[in-house]
C-alpha positions in Angstrom: 0.0 0.0 0.0 2.9 2.3 0.7 4.1 1.6 -2.8 0.8 2.4 -4.4 0.4 5.6 -2.4 3.9 6.6 -3.7 2.8 5.9 -7.3 -0.3 8.0 -6.9 1.7 10.9 -5.5 4.7 10.6 -7.8 2.9 9.6 -11.0 -0.9 9.3 -11.1 -3.8 7.3 -9.9 -4.1 5.8 -13.4 -0.5 4.5 -13.2 -1.1 3.0 -9.7 -4.3 1.3 -10.9 -2.4 -0.3 -13.8 0.4 -1.4 -11.5 -2.2 -3.1 -9.1 -3.8 -4.9 -12.0 -0.4 -6.2 -13.3 0.9 -7.1 -9.8 -2.4 -9.0 -9.1 -2.1 -11.0 -12.3 1.6 -11.8 -11.7 1.1 -12.9 -8.1 -1.9 -15.1 -9.3 0.5 -16.8 -11.6 3.0 -17.2 -8.8 0.4 -18.9 -6.6 -0.7 -21.2 -9.5 3.0 -22.2 -9.9 3.4 -22.8 -6.2 6.0 -20.1 -5.7 3.9 -18.4 -3.0 0.9 -19.5 -1.0 -1.4 -16.4 -1.3 -1.6 -13.4 -3.5 -0.6 -10.3 -1.4 -2.7 -8.1 -3.6 -5.9 -9.9 -2.7 -8.2 -7.6 -0.8 -6.7 -4.4 -2.2 -9.6 -2.7 -4.1 -8.8 -1.2 -7.5 -8.4 2.5 -7.2 -11.4 4.4 -8.4 -10.6 6.5 -11.4 -12.2 10.0 -11.3 -14.7 10.4 -14.2 -13.4 12.5 -17.1 -15.4 14.0 -19.9 -14.5 12.3 -23.2 -12.6 14.5 -25.7 -14.4 14.5 -29.0 -14.2 16.6 -32.2 -16.8 19.2 -33.1 -18.1 19.2 -36.7 -15.8 22.2 -37.5 -12.7 20.6 -35.9 -13.2 17.3 -37.8 -13.7 19.3 -41.0 -10.5 21.2 -40.4 -8.6 18.0 -39.6 -9.7 16.3 -42.8 -8.7 19.4 -44.8 -5.1 18.9 -43.5 -4.9 15.1 -44.1 -3.2 14.9 -47.4 -2.8 11.1 -47.4 -5.8 9.2 -48.8 -5.2 6.1 -46.7 -5.2 8.1 -43.4 -8.2 10.2 -44.6 -10.2 7.0 -45.4 -9.4 5.5 -42.0 -10.4 8.8 -40.2 -13.7 9.0 -42.0 -14.4 5.3 -41.4 -13.5 5.5 -37.7 -15.8 8.5 -37.0 -18.7 6.8 -38.8 -18.4 3.4 -37.2 -16.8 3.9 -33.7 -14.4 1.1 -34.2 -11.2 1.0 -32.2 -7.9 1.6 -33.9 -6.7 -2.0 -33.9 -10.2 -3.2 -35.1 -9.8 -0.9 -38.1 -6.2 -1.5 -39.1 -6.6 -5.3 -38.8 -10.0 -5.3 -40.7 -10.1 -7.8 -43.6 -12.5 -7.9 -46.5 -14.2 -11.2 -45.4 -15.4 -9.2 -42.3 -17.4 -6.9 -44.6 -21.0 -7.9 -45.4 -21.9 -5.5 -48.2 -25.4 -6.9 -48.7 -26.4 -6.5 -45.1 -24.3 -3.3 -44.7 -22.4 -4.5 -41.6 -18.9 -5.1 -40.3 -18.6 -8.5 -38.5 -15.9 -8.4 -35.8 -15.5 -12.1 -35.5 -12.2 -12.3 -33.4 -10.4 -14.0 -36.3 -7.9 -11.3 -37.3 -8.0 -9.4 -34.1 -9.5 -10.2 -30.6 -12.0 -7.5 -29.7 -11.5 -5.8 -26.2 -14.6 -7.7 -24.8 -13.6 -10.9 -26.7 -17.2 -10.9 -28.0 -18.3 -11.2 -31.6 -20.3 -8.1 -32.7 -21.8 -6.6 -35.8 -21.5 -2.9 -36.5 -23.9 -1.4 -39.1 -22.4 0.7 -41.8 -23.9 4.1 -42.9 -23.6 5.4 -46.4 -20.4 7.4 -45.7 -18.7 4.3 -44.3 -19.9 2.2 -47.2 -18.6 4.7 -49.7 -15.2 4.5 -48.1 -15.2 0.7 -48.4 -16.6 0.7 -51.9 -13.8 3.1 -53.1 -11.1 1.0 -51.4 -12.4 -2.2 -52.8 -11.8 -0.9 -56.3 -8.2 0.1 -55.7 -6.8 -2.1 -52.8 -5.3 -5.5 -53.4 -4.9 -8.1 -50.7 -7.0 -9.2 -47.7 -6.6 -6.0 -45.6 -9.2 -3.2 -46.0 -6.9 -0.5 -44.8 -3.2 -0.1 -45.6 -0.7 2.8 -45.6 0.9 3.2 -49.0 0.1 -0.4 -49.7 1.9 -1.7 -46.6 0.6 -3.2 -43.3 -0.1 -0.5 -40.7 1.7 -0.6 -37.4 -0.3 0.9 -34.6 2.4 3.1 -33.0 3.6 4.3 -36.3 0.0 5.2 -37.4 -0.8 6.9 -34.1 2.2 9.2 -34.5 1.2 10.2 -38.0 -2.4 10.9 -37.0 -1.2 13.1 -34.2 0.9 15.1 -36.6 -2.2 15.9 -38.6 -4.0 17.1 -35.5 -1.1 19.5 -34.7 -0.9 20.6 -38.3 -4.7 21.4 -38.2 -4.2 23.6 -35.2 -6.8 21.9 -33.0 -6.6 20.6 -29.5 -3.3 18.7 -29.2 -4.8 16.4 -26.5 -6.9 14.8 -29.2 -5.8 11.4 -30.5 -7.1 8.6 -32.7 -9.3 7.3 -29.9 -11.0 10.7 -29.9 -12.7 9.6 -33.2 -14.4 6.8 -31.2 -15.5 9.3 -28.6 -16.8 11.6 -31.4 -18.9 8.8 -32.9 -20.5 8.1 -29.5 -20.9 11.8 -28.6 -22.6 12.8 -31.8 -25.0 9.8 -31.6 -26.0 10.8 -28.0 -26.4 14.4 -29.1 -28.6 13.2 -31.9 -30.9 11.5 -29.5 -29.7 7.9 -29.7 -30.1 6.1 -26.4 -27.1 5.2 -24.2 -28.1 1.6 -24.4 -27.9 1.6 -28.3 -24.6 3.5 -28.2 -23.2 0.9 -25.8 -24.1 -1.9 -28.2 -22.6 -0.1 -31.1 -19.3 0.5 -29.2 -19.2 -3.1 -28.0 -19.0 -2.1 -24.3 -19.5 -5.2 -22.0 -20.9 -2.9 -19.3 -23.3 0.0 -20.0 -21.6 1.9 -17.1 -18.7 2.4 -19.5 -21.0 4.3 -21.8 -22.4 6.5 -19.1 -19.5 8.9 -19.6 -21.5 10.3 -22.6 -24.7 10.8 -20.5 -23.9 14.4 -19.8 -24.6 15.2 -23.5 -28.3 14.4 -22.9 -28.8 17.7 -21.0 -31.8 18.6 -23.2 -33.6 15.4 -22.2 -33.1 16.2 -18.5 -34.4 19.8 -19.1 -37.5 18.5 -20.9 -38.1 16.1 -18.0 -38.2 18.8 -15.3 -40.2 21.1 -17.5 -43.0 18.5 -17.3 -43.6 19.7 -13.8 -44.3 23.3 -14.8 
């Protein structure tokens, strides 16, 4: 506990929480292999992370970003991400056999990439996302839907390139690729889509994870109290 308190003060509560998760897992393995009798982390509750509002692009900011992306591959990925809410690894590992054009869905089957929840899920495709796929189908060879200059995309390399475009566009430097997923969810909530439906689209295993977007439903709350007038 002294160690974790030190990590909270010297680094952050987020770092301390990750350390606890890792230590707990390592000690469980040590118990299973008979190196120790009990897990010393058992009984230590995970540190509660303070809720933070998700960072998401406004319509104007996304438009400005797209204006500054001069690479068609990265532009396609950006447009596809903000219209599907898929995670970065789900997109860059996406293969053509996961696309069902007739039913307009992406099937995340855990074949090419294990989803975060390890569950199979289908994500519907709107017209914008379908247009991206249709265009790429006519010009891209191979099994991967998204490549960078014809090559396999490495996550760290891609994240760095995307960040450079954000800086070049002169928008909030705290944005990153995951902000596109937040944008997808935030815009849906603002358009009146229920938290339950957004949770299903994002593939969250617990709807509590999706509750971070609930603050965007302020108009709904206002309409509710106005019923008392």
